[in-house]
DOPA-202614 format. One record per residue: residue number from 1; residue in one letter; x, y, z of N, C-alpha, C in turn. Coordinates in Angstrom, 3 decimals, padded with zeros to 6 digits. Example, Ala and Ser with C-alpha at 12.3 -4.5 7.8 and 13.67 -1.06 7.14 Angstrom:
BEGIN
<site i="1" aa="A" n_c1="013.190" n_c2="-005.690" n_c3="007.800" ca_c1="012.300" ca_c2="-004.500" ca_c3="007.800" c_c1="013.200" c_c2="-003.300" c_c3="007.800"/>
<site i="2" aa="S" n_c1="012.850" n_c2="-002.250" n_c3="007.080" ca_c1="013.670" ca_c2="-001.060" ca_c3="007.140" c_c1="012.900" c_c2="000.030" c_c3="007.870"/>
END
This chain:
BEGIN
<site i="1" aa="M" n_c1="100.021" n_c2="077.860" n_c3="093.177" ca_c1="101.359" ca_c2="078.160" ca_c3="092.530" c_c1="101.761" c_c2="079.539" c_c3="093.105"/>
<site i="2" aa="M" n_c1="101.068" n_c2="080.367" n_c3="093.329" ca_c1="101.694" ca_c2="081.694" ca_c3="093.697" c_c1="102.304" c_c2="081.751" c_c3="095.307"/>
<site i="3" aa="D" n_c1="101.802" n_c2="080.632" n_c3="095.946" ca_c1="102.305" ca_c2="080.704" ca_c3="097.441" c_c1="103.732" c_c2="080.093" c_c3="097.513"/>
<site i="4" aa="T" n_c1="104.159" n_c2="079.415" n_c3="096.252" ca_c1="105.583" ca_c2="078.945" ca_c3="096.485" c_c1="106.625" c_c2="079.846" c_c3="095.675"/>
<site i="5" aa="L" n_c1="106.220" n_c2="081.117" n_c3="095.172" ca_c1="107.077" ca_c2="081.997" ca_c3="094.754" c_c1="107.623" c_c2="082.923" c_c3="095.879"/>
<site i="6" aa="A" n_c1="108.818" n_c2="083.256" n_c3="095.558" ca_c1="109.648" ca_c2="084.126" ca_c3="096.652" c_c1="110.069" c_c2="085.332" c_c3="095.973"/>
<site i="7" aa="D" n_c1="110.487" n_c2="086.427" n_c3="096.781" ca_c1="110.809" ca_c2="087.655" ca_c3="096.190" c_c1="112.514" c_c2="087.677" c_c3="096.369"/>
<site i="8" aa="N" n_c1="113.108" n_c2="088.656" n_c3="095.855" ca_c1="114.455" ca_c2="088.861" ca_c3="096.157" c_c1="114.878" c_c2="088.810" c_c3="097.532"/>
<site i="9" aa="G" n_c1="116.018" n_c2="088.092" n_c3="097.861" ca_c1="116.377" ca_c2="088.131" ca_c3="099.213" c_c1="115.879" c_c2="086.937" c_c3="100.086"/>
<site i="10" aa="E" n_c1="114.868" n_c2="086.215" n_c3="099.546" ca_c1="114.406" ca_c2="085.143" ca_c3="100.510" c_c1="115.244" c_c2="083.843" c_c3="100.224"/>
<site i="11" aa="I" n_c1="114.924" n_c2="082.882" n_c3="101.145" ca_c1="115.699" ca_c2="081.766" ca_c3="101.157" c_c1="115.065" c_c2="080.499" c_c3="100.560"/>
<site i="12" aa="E" n_c1="113.793" n_c2="080.637" n_c3="099.953" ca_c1="113.061" ca_c2="079.540" ca_c3="099.495" c_c1="113.583" c_c2="079.161" c_c3="098.229"/>
<site i="13" aa="A" n_c1="113.224" n_c2="077.966" n_c3="097.703" ca_c1="113.702" ca_c2="077.347" ca_c3="096.400" c_c1="113.307" c_c2="078.205" c_c3="095.119"/>
<site i="14" aa="N" n_c1="112.103" n_c2="078.866" n_c3="095.212" ca_c1="111.659" ca_c2="079.529" ca_c3="093.938" c_c1="111.927" c_c2="080.942" c_c3="093.982"/>
<site i="15" aa="L" n_c1="113.215" n_c2="081.187" n_c3="093.834" ca_c1="113.663" ca_c2="082.607" ca_c3="093.692" c_c1="113.414" c_c2="083.130" c_c3="092.389"/>
<site i="16" aa="P" n_c1="113.268" n_c2="084.398" n_c3="092.212" ca_c1="113.028" ca_c2="085.081" ca_c3="090.900" c_c1="114.252" c_c2="084.878" c_c3="090.042"/>
<site i="17" aa="L" n_c1="114.103" n_c2="084.714" n_c3="088.794" ca_c1="115.297" ca_c2="084.677" ca_c3="087.793" c_c1="115.592" c_c2="086.265" c_c3="087.614"/>
<site i="18" aa="T" n_c1="114.617" n_c2="086.951" n_c3="087.608" ca_c1="114.752" ca_c2="088.488" ca_c3="087.371" c_c1="113.636" c_c2="089.186" c_c3="087.833"/>
<site i="19" aa="S" n_c1="113.710" n_c2="090.520" n_c3="088.141" ca_c1="112.495" ca_c2="091.383" ca_c3="088.409" c_c1="112.813" c_c2="092.697" c_c3="087.826"/>
<site i="20" aa="T" n_c1="111.675" n_c2="093.477" n_c3="087.794" ca_c1="111.725" ca_c2="094.653" ca_c3="087.071" c_c1="110.682" c_c2="095.611" c_c3="087.587"/>
<site i="21" aa="A" n_c1="110.855" n_c2="096.907" n_c3="087.339" ca_c1="109.616" ca_c2="097.747" ca_c3="087.816" c_c1="108.562" c_c2="097.841" c_c3="086.731"/>
<site i="22" aa="V" n_c1="107.446" n_c2="098.168" n_c3="087.056" ca_c1="106.228" ca_c2="098.359" ca_c3="086.204" c_c1="105.909" c_c2="099.784" c_c3="086.035"/>
<site i="23" aa="Y" n_c1="105.722" n_c2="100.328" n_c3="084.952" ca_c1="105.339" ca_c2="101.491" ca_c3="084.711" c_c1="103.996" c_c2="101.752" c_c3="084.075"/>
<site i="24" aa="F" n_c1="103.210" n_c2="102.842" n_c3="084.572" ca_c1="101.948" ca_c2="103.132" ca_c3="084.016" c_c1="102.191" c_c2="104.000" c_c3="082.712"/>
<site i="25" aa="D" n_c1="101.383" n_c2="103.817" n_c3="081.679" ca_c1="101.626" ca_c2="104.446" ca_c3="080.412" c_c1="100.845" c_c2="105.747" c_c3="080.336"/>
<site i="26" aa="G" n_c1="100.238" n_c2="106.170" n_c3="081.476" ca_c1="099.465" ca_c2="107.366" ca_c3="081.588" c_c1="098.020" c_c2="107.310" c_c3="080.960"/>
<site i="27" aa="I" n_c1="097.686" n_c2="106.245" n_c3="080.316" ca_c1="096.419" ca_c2="106.172" ca_c3="079.649" c_c1="095.577" c_c2="105.090" c_c3="080.540"/>
<site i="28" aa="D" n_c1="096.009" n_c2="103.765" n_c3="080.142" ca_c1="095.259" ca_c2="102.687" ca_c3="080.706" c_c1="095.836" c_c2="101.310" c_c3="081.019"/>
<site i="29" aa="Q" n_c1="097.185" n_c2="101.307" n_c3="080.858" ca_c1="097.840" ca_c2="100.165" ca_c3="081.039" c_c1="099.295" c_c2="100.233" c_c3="081.803"/>
<site i="30" aa="Y" n_c1="099.736" n_c2="099.181" n_c3="082.254" ca_c1="100.880" ca_c2="099.108" ca_c3="082.979" c_c1="101.805" c_c2="098.305" c_c3="082.151"/>
<site i="31" aa="D" n_c1="103.155" n_c2="098.682" n_c3="081.940" ca_c1="104.013" ca_c2="098.098" ca_c3="081.121" c_c1="105.291" c_c2="097.620" c_c3="081.854"/>
<site i="32" aa="F" n_c1="105.836" n_c2="096.451" n_c3="081.429" ca_c1="107.136" ca_c2="096.005" ca_c3="081.855" c_c1="107.808" c_c2="095.243" c_c3="080.939"/>
<site i="33" aa="E" n_c1="109.167" n_c2="095.285" n_c3="080.975" ca_c1="110.091" ca_c2="094.506" ca_c3="080.072" c_c1="111.273" c_c2="094.003" c_c3="080.817"/>
<site i="34" aa="I" n_c1="111.552" n_c2="092.671" n_c3="080.288" ca_c1="112.861" ca_c2="092.031" ca_c3="080.858" c_c1="113.496" c_c2="091.522" c_c3="079.489"/>
<site i="35" aa="G" n_c1="114.676" n_c2="091.461" n_c3="079.597" ca_c1="115.350" ca_c2="090.839" ca_c3="078.255" c_c1="116.320" c_c2="089.864" c_c3="078.537"/>
<site i="36" aa="F" n_c1="116.876" n_c2="089.199" n_c3="077.554" ca_c1="117.971" ca_c2="088.136" ca_c3="077.670" c_c1="117.641" c_c2="087.116" c_c3="078.619"/>
<site i="37" aa="V" n_c1="116.454" n_c2="086.477" n_c3="078.397" ca_c1="115.981" ca_c2="085.278" ca_c3="079.175" c_c1="116.131" c_c2="084.022" c_c3="078.243"/>
<site i="38" aa="Q" n_c1="116.800" n_c2="082.985" n_c3="078.905" ca_c1="116.972" ca_c2="081.817" ca_c3="078.110" c_c1="115.490" c_c2="081.222" c_c3="077.657"/>
<site i="39" aa="L" n_c1="115.521" n_c2="080.407" n_c3="076.604" ca_c1="114.367" ca_c2="079.706" ca_c3="076.299" c_c1="113.931" c_c2="078.795" c_c3="077.251"/>
<site i="40" aa="G" n_c1="112.652" n_c2="078.509" n_c3="077.483" ca_c1="112.103" ca_c2="077.579" ca_c3="078.555" c_c1="110.790" c_c2="078.054" c_c3="079.152"/>
<site i="41" aa="S" n_c1="110.469" n_c2="077.322" n_c3="080.094" ca_c1="109.268" ca_c2="077.697" ca_c3="080.786" c_c1="109.448" c_c2="078.421" c_c3="082.128"/>
<site i="42" aa="Y" n_c1="108.644" n_c2="079.432" n_c3="082.462" ca_c1="108.813" ca_c2="080.300" ca_c3="083.476" c_c1="107.345" c_c2="080.584" c_c3="084.049"/>
<site i="43" aa="T" n_c1="107.287" n_c2="081.030" n_c3="085.284" ca_c1="106.098" ca_c2="081.517" ca_c3="085.811" c_c1="106.462" c_c2="083.011" c_c3="086.190"/>
<site i="44" aa="I" n_c1="105.545" n_c2="083.899" n_c3="085.506" ca_c1="105.694" ca_c2="085.386" ca_c3="085.838" c_c1="104.642" c_c2="085.869" c_c3="086.781"/>
<site i="45" aa="A" n_c1="104.942" n_c2="086.762" n_c3="087.609" ca_c1="103.917" ca_c2="087.079" ca_c3="088.514" c_c1="104.092" c_c2="088.581" c_c3="088.941"/>
<site i="46" aa="F" n_c1="103.122" n_c2="089.404" n_c3="089.415" ca_c1="103.227" ca_c2="090.654" ca_c3="089.757" c_c1="102.767" c_c2="090.991" c_c3="091.212"/>
<site i="47" aa="S" n_c1="103.296" n_c2="092.078" n_c3="091.788" ca_c1="102.928" ca_c2="092.559" ca_c3="093.210" c_c1="102.797" c_c2="094.166" c_c3="093.102"/>
<site i="48" aa="C" n_c1="101.928" n_c2="094.638" n_c3="093.878" ca_c1="101.899" ca_c2="095.961" ca_c3="094.150" c_c1="102.617" c_c2="096.395" c_c3="095.545"/>
<site i="49" aa="D" n_c1="103.410" n_c2="095.693" n_c3="095.875" ca_c1="103.851" ca_c2="095.708" ca_c3="097.332" c_c1="105.010" c_c2="096.589" c_c3="097.344"/>
<site i="50" aa="T" n_c1="104.824" n_c2="098.000" n_c3="097.382" ca_c1="105.833" ca_c2="099.120" ca_c3="097.207" c_c1="106.670" c_c2="099.210" c_c3="098.527"/>
<site i="51" aa="A" n_c1="106.285" n_c2="098.568" n_c3="099.583" ca_c1="107.155" ca_c2="098.579" ca_c3="100.853" c_c1="108.014" c_c2="097.335" c_c3="100.926"/>
<site i="52" aa="D" n_c1="108.079" n_c2="096.510" n_c3="100.114" ca_c1="108.981" ca_c2="095.156" ca_c3="100.215" c_c1="110.403" c_c2="095.733" c_c3="100.162"/>
<site i="53" aa="D" n_c1="111.127" n_c2="095.042" n_c3="100.972" ca_c1="112.725" ca_c2="095.267" ca_c3="100.980" c_c1="113.205" c_c2="094.109" c_c3="100.361"/>
<site i="54" aa="P" n_c1="113.820" n_c2="094.226" n_c3="099.272" ca_c1="114.293" ca_c2="093.044" ca_c3="098.487" c_c1="115.472" c_c2="092.400" c_c3="099.124"/>
<site i="55" aa="E" n_c1="116.071" n_c2="093.022" n_c3="100.174" ca_c1="117.198" ca_c2="092.499" ca_c3="100.895" c_c1="116.915" c_c2="091.590" c_c3="102.108"/>
<site i="56" aa="L" n_c1="115.629" n_c2="091.640" n_c3="102.413" ca_c1="114.978" ca_c2="091.002" ca_c3="103.693" c_c1="114.158" c_c2="089.776" c_c3="103.205"/>
<site i="57" aa="D" n_c1="114.232" n_c2="088.656" n_c3="104.121" ca_c1="113.354" ca_c2="087.578" ca_c3="103.862" c_c1="112.002" c_c2="087.842" c_c3="104.534"/>
<site i="58" aa="D" n_c1="111.081" n_c2="088.445" n_c3="103.857" ca_c1="109.812" ca_c2="088.950" ca_c3="104.281" c_c1="108.729" c_c2="088.486" c_c3="103.173"/>
<site i="59" aa="D" n_c1="107.593" n_c2="088.437" n_c3="103.735" ca_c1="106.473" ca_c2="087.959" ca_c3="102.778" c_c1="106.083" c_c2="089.038" c_c3="101.864"/>
<site i="60" aa="I" n_c1="105.773" n_c2="088.514" n_c3="100.595" ca_c1="105.174" ca_c2="089.479" ca_c3="099.605" c_c1="104.124" c_c2="088.886" c_c3="098.943"/>
<site i="61" aa="I" n_c1="103.015" n_c2="089.667" n_c3="098.702" ca_c1="101.794" ca_c2="089.103" ca_c3="098.259" c_c1="101.833" c_c2="089.250" c_c3="096.694"/>
<site i="62" aa="F" n_c1="101.854" n_c2="088.217" n_c3="095.967" ca_c1="101.687" ca_c2="088.368" ca_c3="094.448" c_c1="100.193" c_c2="088.301" c_c3="094.047"/>
<site i="63" aa="I" n_c1="099.747" n_c2="089.300" n_c3="093.280" ca_c1="098.428" ca_c2="089.469" ca_c3="092.810" c_c1="097.979" c_c2="088.530" c_c3="091.813"/>
<site i="64" aa="K" n_c1="098.949" n_c2="088.270" n_c3="090.787" ca_c1="098.521" ca_c2="087.392" ca_c3="089.702" c_c1="099.807" c_c2="086.748" c_c3="089.136"/>
<site i="65" aa="A" n_c1="099.694" n_c2="085.487" n_c3="088.700" ca_c1="100.837" ca_c2="084.769" ca_c3="088.164" c_c1="100.296" c_c2="084.064" c_c3="086.929"/>
<site i="66" aa="Q" n_c1="101.246" n_c2="083.872" n_c3="086.022" ca_c1="100.941" ca_c2="083.132" ca_c3="084.690" c_c1="102.026" c_c2="082.369" c_c3="084.281"/>
<site i="67" aa="D" n_c1="101.888" n_c2="081.241" n_c3="083.690" ca_c1="102.897" ca_c2="080.482" ca_c3="083.124" c_c1="103.176" c_c2="080.767" c_c3="081.741"/>
<site i="68" aa="V" n_c1="104.396" n_c2="080.934" n_c3="081.333" ca_c1="104.721" ca_c2="081.304" ca_c3="079.836" c_c1="105.814" c_c2="080.429" c_c3="079.504"/>
<site i="69" aa="T" n_c1="105.966" n_c2="080.185" n_c3="078.177" ca_c1="106.931" ca_c2="079.384" ca_c3="077.549" c_c1="107.625" c_c2="080.046" c_c3="076.384"/>
<site i="70" aa="L" n_c1="109.000" n_c2="080.335" n_c3="076.564" ca_c1="109.585" ca_c2="081.059" ca_c3="075.505" c_c1="110.169" c_c2="079.936" c_c3="074.434"/>
<site i="71" aa="T" n_c1="109.838" n_c2="080.037" n_c3="073.283" ca_c1="110.213" ca_c2="078.831" ca_c3="072.314" c_c1="111.063" c_c2="079.237" c_c3="071.190"/>
<site i="72" aa="I" n_c1="111.032" n_c2="080.655" n_c3="070.929" ca_c1="111.806" ca_c2="081.068" ca_c3="069.616" c_c1="112.730" c_c2="082.245" c_c3="070.089"/>
<site i="73" aa="S" n_c1="113.999" n_c2="082.090" n_c3="069.669" ca_c1="115.027" ca_c2="083.022" ca_c3="070.282" c_c1="114.958" c_c2="084.178" c_c3="069.362"/>
<site i="74" aa="G" n_c1="114.975" n_c2="085.392" n_c3="070.023" ca_c1="114.907" ca_c2="086.633" ca_c3="069.371" c_c1="113.500" c_c2="087.202" c_c3="069.185"/>
<site i="75" aa="K" n_c1="112.603" n_c2="086.484" n_c3="069.467" ca_c1="111.114" ca_c2="086.865" ca_c3="069.493" c_c1="110.714" c_c2="087.562" c_c3="070.616"/>
<site i="76" aa="T" n_c1="109.894" n_c2="088.658" n_c3="070.579" ca_c1="109.436" ca_c2="089.350" ca_c3="071.725" c_c1="107.968" c_c2="088.621" c_c3="072.062"/>
<site i="77" aa="E" n_c1="107.788" n_c2="088.377" n_c3="073.384" ca_c1="106.749" ca_c2="087.772" ca_c3="073.898" c_c1="105.933" c_c2="088.826" c_c3="074.484"/>
<site i="78" aa="T" n_c1="104.573" n_c2="088.882" n_c3="074.341" ca_c1="103.698" ca_c2="089.645" ca_c3="075.169" c_c1="102.872" c_c2="088.991" c_c3="075.996"/>
<site i="79" aa="V" n_c1="102.701" n_c2="089.412" n_c3="077.202" ca_c1="101.939" ca_c2="088.681" ca_c3="078.168" c_c1="100.964" c_c2="089.793" c_c3="078.745"/>
<site i="80" aa="V" n_c1="099.496" n_c2="089.381" n_c3="078.693" ca_c1="098.766" ca_c2="090.268" ca_c3="079.275" c_c1="098.007" c_c2="089.655" c_c3="080.425"/>
<site i="81" aa="F" n_c1="098.002" n_c2="090.321" n_c3="081.618" ca_c1="097.380" ca_c2="089.956" ca_c3="082.967" c_c1="095.911" c_c2="090.432" c_c3="082.875"/>
<site i="82" aa="N" n_c1="094.950" n_c2="089.537" n_c3="082.800" ca_c1="093.577" ca_c2="089.958" ca_c3="082.851" c_c1="093.147" c_c2="089.814" c_c3="084.385"/>
<site i="83" aa="L" n_c1="092.732" n_c2="090.922" n_c3="084.845" ca_c1="092.408" ca_c2="090.900" ca_c3="086.261" c_c1="090.893" c_c2="090.590" c_c3="086.550"/>
END
């Protein structure tokens, strides 16, 4: 699954719907948030590739991916990546 995901700027079919930065909470977890996503099924993935240029068609390595389904409008979904 992860080998079919693309980053911003690539020409593959599985481009990201959105992307966001991840922030360390200063204690023990990394948080991220996106908003205003239509209901449906998505694959979410994260990378620690800080040298990626989103304007170039370059390779990016995703560390983990997970399928999620948004089913209730207005509800906040929490996703936990267990490494």
